[in-house]
Structures are given as C-alpha cells and as structure tokens.
C-alpha positions in Angstrom: -20.1 52.1 28.2 -19.6 48.5 29.1 -16.9 46.4 27.6 -18.4 43.5 25.7 -17.0 40.6 23.7 -17.1 41.5 20.0 -14.4 39.5 18.3 -14.5 35.8 19.0 -11.4 33.7 19.5 -11.5 32.1 16.0 -11.7 35.5 14.3 -8.8 36.8 16.4 -6.7 33.7 15.7 -7.4 33.9 12.0 -6.3 37.5 12.0 -2.9 36.9 13.7 -2.2 33.6 11.9 -2.8 35.4 8.6 -0.3 38.2 9.7 2.4 35.6 10.6 1.7 33.5 7.5 2.0 36.5 5.1 5.2 37.7 6.9 6.6 34.2 6.6 5.8 34.0 2.9 7.5 37.3 2.3 10.6 36.2 4.2 10.8 32.7 2.6 10.4 34.2 -0.9 12.4 37.4 -0.7 14.9 37.2 2.2 16.0 33.6 2.5 17.6 31.0 0.3 16.7 27.3 -0.1 13.5 27.6 1.8 11.0 27.5 -1.1 9.4 24.4 0.2 8.4 26.3 3.3 7.0 29.0 1.1 4.8 26.4 -0.5 3.7 25.0 2.9 2.9 28.5 4.1 0.9 29.1 0.9 -1.2 26.0 1.6 -1.7 27.1 5.2 -2.8 30.5 4.0 -5.3 28.9 1.6 -6.7 27.0 4.5 -7.0 30.2 6.5 -9.0 31.9 3.7 -11.3 28.9 3.4 -11.8 29.0 7.1 -12.7 32.7 7.1 -15.1 32.3 4.2 -17.0 29.6 6.0 -16.7 31.5 9.4 -18.1 34.6 7.6 -21.3 32.6 7.2 -21.4 30.3 10.2 -19.5 32.3 12.7 -20.5 34.7 15.5 -22.5 37.8 14.7 -19.6 40.3 14.2 -17.6 37.8 12.2 -20.4 37.3 9.6 -20.1 39.1 6.2 -23.7 40.1 6.5 -22.8 42.2 9.5 -20.1 44.3 7.9 -20.8 44.4 4.2 -22.7 47.7 3.7 -24.3 49.2 0.6 -22.9 52.3 -1.3 -25.1 54.7 0.5 -24.0 53.6 4.0 -20.3 53.6 2.9 -20.6 57.2 1.4 -22.5 58.4 4.5 -19.8 57.0 6.8 -17.0 58.4 4.6 -18.6 61.9 5.1 -17.9 61.5 8.9 -14.4 60.0 8.6 -12.6 63.2 9.7 -15.0 64.1 12.4 -13.4 63.3 15.8 -16.7 62.5 17.5 -18.1 60.3 14.8 -20.0 57.2 15.9 -17.8 54.1 16.7 -18.9 50.8 15.4 -18.7 47.6 17.6 -17.7 45.6 14.5 -16.2 46.7 11.3 -17.3 50.1 10.1 -18.7 50.4 6.5 -15.4 51.4 5.0 -13.4 48.9 7.1 -15.7 46.1 6.1 -14.9 46.5 2.5 -11.2 46.7 3.2 -11.6 43.3 4.8 -13.2 42.0 1.6 -10.5 43.5 -0.6 -7.7 42.0 1.6 -9.3 38.5 1.7 -9.8 38.6 -2.1 -6.2 39.6 -2.7 -4.9 36.9 -0.4 -7.2 34.4 -2.0 -5.8 35.3 -5.5 -2.3 35.0 -4.1 -2.9 31.6 -2.5 -4.7 30.1 -5.5 -2.2 31.4 -8.1 0.6 29.8 -6.0 -0.9 26.4 -6.7 0.4 26.9 -10.3 3.9 28.2 -9.5 7.4 26.6 -9.8 10.8 27.5 -8.4 12.2 26.4 -11.8 14.5 23.9 -10.0 12.9 21.2 -7.8 9.4 22.3 -6.8 6.2 22.7 -8.8 2.8 23.7 -7.5 0.2 20.8 -7.5 -1.8 22.3 -10.4 1.1 23.4 -12.6 0.9 20.4 -14.9 -2.8 20.6 -15.3 -3.1 23.8 -17.4 -1.7 25.3 -20.5 1.1 27.8 -20.8 -1.2 30.8 -21.2 -2.9 30.0 -17.9 0.5 29.6 -16.2 1.6 33.0 -17.5 -1.6 34.5 -16.1 -1.1 32.8 -12.7 2.6 33.8 -12.6 1.7 37.4 -13.3 -0.9 37.4 -10.6 1.3 35.8 -8.0 4.2 38.2 -8.7 2.1 41.3 -8.7 -0.9 40.9 -6.5 1.3 40.7 -3.4 2.6 44.2 -4.1 -1.0 45.5 -4.2 -1.6 43.5 -1.0 1.4 45.3 0.7 -0.1 48.6 -0.2 -3.5 47.7 1.3 -1.8 46.3 4.4 0.1 49.6 4.8 -3.1 51.6 4.4 -4.8 49.3 7.0 -2.0 49.9 9.5 -2.1 53.7 8.8 -5.9 53.6 9.4 -5.5 51.9 12.7 -3.0 54.6 13.7 -5.4 57.4 12.5 -8.3 56.0 14.5 -6.2 55.6 17.6 -4.6 59.1 17.5 -7.2 61.3 15.8 -10.5 59.7 16.6 -9.5 58.1 19.9 -10.9 54.8 18.8 -8.4 52.0 19.7 -9.0 49.2 17.3 -5.9 47.0 17.6 -6.3 46.0 21.3 -9.8 44.5 20.6 -8.2 42.1 18.1 -6.1 40.8 21.0 -8.6 40.5 23.9 -11.8 40.6 21.8 -13.6 43.3 23.8 -14.8 46.8 23.0 -16.5 49.5 25.0 -19.9 49.8 23.2 -23.6 50.3 23.7 -24.2 47.6 21.0 -24.8 44.0 22.0 -21.8 41.7 22.4 -21.6 38.0 21.5 -22.4 35.4 24.1 -19.4 33.1 23.4 -16.6 32.3 21.0 -18.2 29.1 19.6 -15.0 27.2 19.8 -16.5 23.8 19.0 -18.0 25.1 15.8 -14.7 26.7 14.9 -12.9 23.4 15.3 -15.3 21.8 12.9 -14.8 24.5 10.4 -11.1 24.3 10.8 -11.2 20.6 10.1 -13.4 21.1 7.0 -11.0 23.8 5.8 -7.9 21.5 6.3 -9.8 18.7 4.5 -10.5 21.0 1.5 -6.9 22.1 1.3 -5.7 18.5 1.4 -8.1 17.5 -1.3 -7.0 20.5 -3.5 -3.3 19.9 -3.0 -2.9 16.1 -2.7 -5.9 14.4 -4.2 -7.5 16.5 -6.9 -4.4 17.4 -9.0 -3.7 15.2 -12.0 -0.7 12.9 -11.8 2.4 14.3 -13.5 3.7 12.0 -16.2 7.4 11.5 -15.8 9.5 12.1 -18.9 11.9 9.5 -20.0 14.9 10.1 -22.2 16.5 7.4 -24.2 
C-alpha cells in the first residue's frame, strides 16, 4: 500500500495545540499559583480552537470533514463487532467508533470553554459573561466547569489507551500519522493541506473569540460605597 496524505496540516496543528492548551489549563488551575490570568487566556485560546475545528469540519479537506467520519448506528455496531479482530479493515480517516469519540471530546471541550466564560477566581478575575446572568446560571456553569473536565480526562485516557491497543494488538499505528499526516492505505489521499483556507478560518475564529470576549459582554457597573 502506498503512503498518502490523510491528515492536513491544519488538522494536525489543531490536534497538538489542543493537547498543549488542555495541559496548560490543567497546570495553571491545579498545579501553579497566581497564574489564573493565563488560565483564562488559555481558555479563550481553546474556544478559538474549537470554533476553528467546527468550521474546518465543514470547509476543510476530505478526512477533516464531519461528514466523512460521523457514521450511523449500524456502521458503528458493525465496526464494534470487528474491534478485537487483529486483521480488521483499517480506515484511512477516523473509524466509526473513533469518529464519535472525536465528537464527544469536542463537545466536552466546548462545554468547558463556554462555561469558563462565566467563571471567577473570587479575587481579581471574572469571566466576561459572569455579570450578564443570574445566580442560577452561574451555579450551573460552575458545576459544568468543575466537573466536565474530569469526564474529559477519562475520555482522553481512553483515547490514549485505544491508540496503544491499535498499535500493539491490531498493528495499526495511528499516532505517527497525526505527526506527519500520512498513512499506508488503498483509499484516496488528499491533494494538499489547503493552508490559505485554514488561515482564513483561523482569522474568522479569532474574530469570533474577540467578539465574544471583548465586544459582546455587557459592561459591568462598578459599585460605589459611600
């Protein structure tokens, strides 16, 4: 089988930037002191990554598109039946189970990023939308932000375990392809990484984040004490 380009550069960059961003958020929230401002910045950056991936899932190259790896229940169950067969067919892109794991992970990260817009460090920093909602909404957002990340950690652990399982048991090395972008496959590859389109999408994503964080939030009325 010939090695062909499957994962474009924007998809690979998104993947690794998300890894570093989530790691940075964990470190700034759990392991370091007096760096909460950086936790907020990383949260905004993560929101931008998610927006980028949502747009790229529609406008990106073939294997990056949601339409390519979101399968129906029958296809997922059929693939699940071959999961423990060593010689099961390898997919050039995400397999039917892996595709839904991607959707779950993106959804969890999106919830984490959006709920962070309503958080506070109870000292100096407030999320841009904290003053715009009632206490009941803040409690909901706080609950989500403090608990969804734990679920995300479990999903990430399962994802890493699955990569190891595929590499050792099924002899399908998935991780290297997310570095260099190529896989040995009989399926068609992609002609290019569409970098110009990715730059446009990245600028749009950054603009949306700037609007959400800096322009759209209502002004906070300062309290005066006499």
